[in-house]
Each structure stands twice: as C-alpha cells, then as structure tokens.
DSSP file (Angstrom, degrees, kcal/mol; ACC not computed):
  #  RESIDUE AA STRUCTURE BP1 BP2  ACC     N-H-->O    O-->H-N    N-H-->O    O-->H-N    TCO  KAPPA ALPHA  PHI   PSI    X-CA   Y-CA   Z-CA
    1    1 A M              0   0    0      0, 0.0     2,-0.0     0, 0.0     0, 0.0   0.000 360.0 360.0 360.0 126.9   82.5  102.1   94.3
    2    2 A P        -     0   0    0      0, 0.0     2,-0.2     0, 0.0     0, 0.0  -0.330 360.0-108.1 -70.1 151.3   85.8  101.0   95.9
    3    3 A E        -     0   0    0     -2,-0.0     2,-0.4     1,-0.0     0, 0.0  -0.553  33.0-145.6 -74.4 143.2   87.8  103.3   98.0
    4    4 A H        -     0   0    0     -2,-0.2     2,-0.4     0, 0.0    -1,-0.0  -0.887  16.9-114.9-111.5 143.3   91.1  104.5   96.4
    5    5 A I        +     0   0    0     -2,-0.4     3,-0.1     1,-0.2     0, 0.0  -0.625  33.3 177.1 -72.3 127.1   94.3  105.2   98.2
    6    6 A V        +     0   0    0     -2,-0.4     2,-0.3     1,-0.3    -1,-0.2   0.607  60.6   8.8-108.0 -17.0   95.0  108.9   97.7
    7    7 A A        -     0   0    0      2,-0.0     2,-0.4     0, 0.0    -1,-0.3  -0.970  46.4-167.4-163.4 146.6   98.2  109.3   99.8
    8    8 A I        +     0   0    0     -2,-0.3     2,-0.3    -3,-0.1    -3,-0.0  -0.995  26.2 172.2-131.7 129.2  100.8  107.4  101.6
    9    9 A G        -     0   0    0     -2,-0.4     2,-0.7     2,-0.0    -2,-0.0  -0.973  34.6-133.7-140.8 153.7  103.2  109.4  103.9
   10   10 A L        +     0   0    0     -2,-0.3     2,-0.3    19,-0.0    -2,-0.0  -0.930  38.1 174.7-105.0 113.0  105.9  108.9  106.4
   11   11 A L        -     0   0    0     -2,-0.7     2,-0.1     4,-0.0    -2,-0.0  -0.884  26.2-130.5-121.0 148.7  105.1  111.1  109.3
   12   12 A T     >  -     0   0    0     -2,-0.3     4,-2.1     1,-0.1     5,-0.2  -0.467  34.9-105.2 -85.8 167.5  106.7  111.6  112.7
   13   13 A R  H  > S+     0   0    0      1,-0.2     4,-2.4     2,-0.2     5,-0.2   0.887 124.7  55.1 -59.0 -37.9  104.7  111.6  115.9
   14   14 A R  H  > S+     0   0    0      2,-0.2     4,-2.4     1,-0.2    -1,-0.2   0.911 104.8  52.8 -62.3 -42.8  105.2  115.4  116.0
   15   15 A D  H  > S+     0   0    0      1,-0.2     4,-2.2     2,-0.2    -1,-0.2   0.935 110.5  47.5 -56.4 -46.9  103.7  115.6  112.5
   16   16 A L  H  X S+     0   0    0     -4,-2.1     4,-1.5     1,-0.2    -1,-0.2   0.892 110.1  52.1 -63.6 -39.4  100.7  113.7  113.7
   17   17 A D  H  < S+     0   0    0     -4,-2.4    -1,-0.2     1,-0.2    -2,-0.2   0.902 111.2  47.8 -63.0 -40.0  100.3  115.9  116.8
   18   18 A L  H  < S+     0   0    0     -4,-2.4    -2,-0.2     1,-0.2    -1,-0.2   0.863 112.4  48.6 -68.9 -35.7  100.5  119.0  114.7
   19   19 A L  H  < S-     0   0    0     -4,-2.2    -1,-0.2    -5,-0.2    -2,-0.2   0.711  98.3-155.4 -78.5 -20.3   97.9  117.7  112.2
   20   20 A G     <  -     0   0    0     -4,-1.5     2,-1.5    -5,-0.2     3,-0.5  -0.288  51.5 -28.8  75.2-164.4   95.5  116.6  114.9
   21   21 A P  S    S+     0   0    0      0, 0.0    -1,-0.2     0, 0.0    -4,-0.1  -0.192  95.1 119.4 -83.3  47.6   92.9  113.9  114.5
   22   22 A T        +     0   0    0     -2,-1.5     2,-0.4    -6,-0.2    -2,-0.1   0.581  54.6  78.7 -90.3  -8.9   92.5  114.5  110.7
   23   23 A F        -     0   0    0     -3,-0.5     3,-0.1     1,-0.1    -4,-0.0  -0.822  55.9-166.8-101.3 137.7   93.6  111.0  109.6
   24   24 A D  S    S+     0   0    0     -2,-0.4     2,-0.4     1,-0.3    -1,-0.1   0.620  79.2  36.7 -97.4 -12.3   91.2  108.1  109.8
   25   25 A R        +     0   0    0      2,-0.0     2,-0.4     0, 0.0    -1,-0.3  -0.945  63.2 162.4-142.3 121.0   93.8  105.4  109.3
   26   26 A I        -     0   0    0     -2,-0.4    -3,-0.0    -3,-0.1     0, 0.0  -0.999  11.0-173.4-137.0 131.2   97.4  105.4  110.6
   27   27 A W        -     0   0    0     -2,-0.4     5,-0.1     5,-0.0    -2,-0.0  -0.988  26.5-125.4-125.7 124.1   99.7  102.5  110.9
   28   28 A P    >>  -     0   0    0      0, 0.0     3,-2.1     0, 0.0     4,-0.9  -0.406  31.3-116.1 -59.0 143.3  103.1  102.6  112.6
   29   29 A V  G >4 S+     0   0    0      1,-0.3     3,-1.0     2,-0.2     6,-0.2   0.881 115.3  55.8 -52.5 -43.3  105.7  101.3  110.1
   30   30 A E  G 34 S+     0   0    0      1,-0.3    -1,-0.3     5,-0.1     5,-0.0   0.685 112.1  44.0 -67.5 -14.3  106.6   98.4  112.4
   31   31 A E  G <4 S+     0   0    0     -3,-2.1    -1,-0.3     2,-0.1    -2,-0.2   0.490  87.9 104.1-104.5  -5.8  102.9   97.3  112.3
   32   32 A A  S X< S-     0   0    0     -3,-1.0     3,-1.0    -4,-0.9     2,-0.2  -0.650  73.5-126.8 -80.3 121.6  102.3   97.9  108.6
   33   33 A P  T 3  S-     0   0    0      0, 0.0     5,-0.1     0, 0.0    -2,-0.1  -0.454  85.7  -2.3 -69.0 137.5  102.1   94.5  106.8
   34   34 A N  T 3> S+     0   0    0     -2,-0.2     4,-2.0     1,-0.1     5,-0.1   0.829  79.7 158.9  56.8  37.8  104.4   94.3  103.8
   35   35 A F  H <> S+     0   0    0     -3,-1.0     4,-2.2     1,-0.2     5,-0.2   0.905  70.7  49.4 -61.7 -43.6  105.7   97.8  104.2
   36   36 A S  H  > S+     0   0    0      1,-0.2     4,-2.1     2,-0.2    -1,-0.2   0.880 109.8  52.2 -65.8 -35.5  108.9   97.3  102.2
   37   37 A E  H  > S+     0   0    0      2,-0.2     4,-2.3     1,-0.2    -1,-0.2   0.879 107.4  53.4 -65.1 -36.8  106.9   95.7   99.4
   38   38 A L  H  X S+     0   0    0     -4,-2.0     4,-2.2     2,-0.2    -2,-0.2   0.922 108.2  49.1 -63.0 -44.6  104.6   98.7   99.3
   39   39 A L  H  X S+     0   0    0     -4,-2.2     4,-2.4     1,-0.2    -2,-0.2   0.898 111.0  50.4 -62.3 -40.2  107.6  101.0   98.9
   40   40 A H  H  X S+     0   0    0     -4,-2.1     4,-2.7     2,-0.2    -1,-0.2   0.907 109.4  51.0 -63.8 -41.1  109.0   98.9   96.1
   41   41 A A  H  X S+     0   0    0     -4,-2.3     4,-2.4     2,-0.2    -2,-0.2   0.888 110.2  49.4 -64.3 -38.7  105.6   98.9   94.3
   42   42 A I  H  X S+     0   0    0     -4,-2.2     4,-2.2     2,-0.2    -2,-0.2   0.925 111.8  48.7 -65.0 -44.4  105.4  102.7   94.6
   43   43 A D  H  X S+     0   0    0     -4,-2.4     4,-2.3     2,-0.2    -2,-0.2   0.913 111.6  49.6 -61.6 -43.1  108.9  103.0   93.2
   44   44 A D  H  X S+     0   0    0     -4,-2.7     4,-2.4     1,-0.2    -2,-0.2   0.922 111.2  48.7 -62.0 -44.8  108.1  100.6   90.3
   45   45 A A  H  X S+     0   0    0     -4,-2.4     4,-2.3     1,-0.2    -1,-0.2   0.883 110.4  51.8 -63.3 -38.0  104.9  102.6   89.5
   46   46 A D  H  X S+     0   0    0     -4,-2.2     4,-2.3     2,-0.2    -1,-0.2   0.910 109.7  49.0 -65.0 -42.8  106.9  105.8   89.5
   47   47 A R  H  X S+     0   0    0     -4,-2.3     4,-2.4     2,-0.2    -2,-0.2   0.918 111.3  49.8 -62.9 -43.2  109.5  104.4   87.1
   48   48 A K  H  X S+     0   0    0     -4,-2.4     4,-2.2     1,-0.2    -2,-0.2   0.907 111.1  49.3 -62.5 -41.9  106.8  103.2   84.8
   49   49 A L  H  X S+     0   0    0     -4,-2.3     4,-2.4     2,-0.2    -1,-0.2   0.909 110.4  50.6 -63.6 -42.2  105.1  106.6   84.8
   50   50 A E  H  X S+     0   0    0     -4,-2.3     4,-2.5     2,-0.2    -2,-0.2   0.914 110.3  49.2 -62.9 -43.5  108.4  108.4   84.1
   51   51 A R  H  X S+     0   0    0     -4,-2.4     4,-2.1     1,-0.2    -1,-0.2   0.896 110.6  51.3 -62.3 -39.5  109.1  106.1   81.1
   52   52 A K  H  X S+     0   0    0     -4,-2.2     4,-1.4     2,-0.2    -2,-0.2   0.918 110.9  47.8 -63.9 -43.5  105.6  106.7   79.8
   53   53 A R  H  X S+     0   0    0     -4,-2.4     4,-1.3     1,-0.2    -2,-0.2   0.909 111.0  51.0 -62.5 -42.8  106.1  110.5   80.1
   54   54 A E  H  X S+     0   0    0     -4,-2.5     4,-1.7     1,-0.2    -1,-0.2   0.871 106.7  55.3 -63.5 -36.9  109.5  110.2   78.4
   55   55 A G  H  < S+     0   0    0     -4,-2.1    -1,-0.2     1,-0.2    -2,-0.2   0.835 106.5  50.3 -64.8 -34.1  108.0  108.2   75.5
   56   56 A K  H  < S+     0   0    0     -4,-1.4    -1,-0.2    -3,-0.2    -2,-0.2   0.778 110.7  50.3 -75.0 -26.4  105.4  111.0   74.9
   57   57 A R  H  <        0   0    0     -4,-1.3    -2,-0.2     1,-0.2    -1,-0.2   0.844 360.0 360.0 -78.2 -34.3  108.1  113.7   74.8
   58   58 A G     <        0   0    0     -4,-1.7    -2,-0.2    -5,-0.1    -1,-0.2   0.419 360.0 360.0-110.0 360.0  110.4  111.9   72.3
C-alpha cells in the first residue's frame, strides 16, 4: 500500500524546535524541488473541491 501525504505545512525553525523530533521528513523551502508547483497544485485541488461542494448545495 503506497504512503499518502497527510499534511504539508510551512513551519519556522522555532516551530520545529517546539515540536521536537516528531517529523520524519522535513525539507527547507529552498531545498524542496518544485515547491511553487506544489503550492499551485494544492490551490487547484482546493478550488475543485470548493466547486464540487457548491454543486452539491445548489
């Protein structure tokens, strides 16, 4: 069974220090490949979900 992404977050170094070693994968933004494309894909998926929800209401 493939692993699924369950969360993507933008955290500061302070956030990470407060959370401790609870994350198993962390990439600094400047080292994340295709980060801006990832944000666009999340925005697109969010818009599609919103349209789908609106369609069920009306």
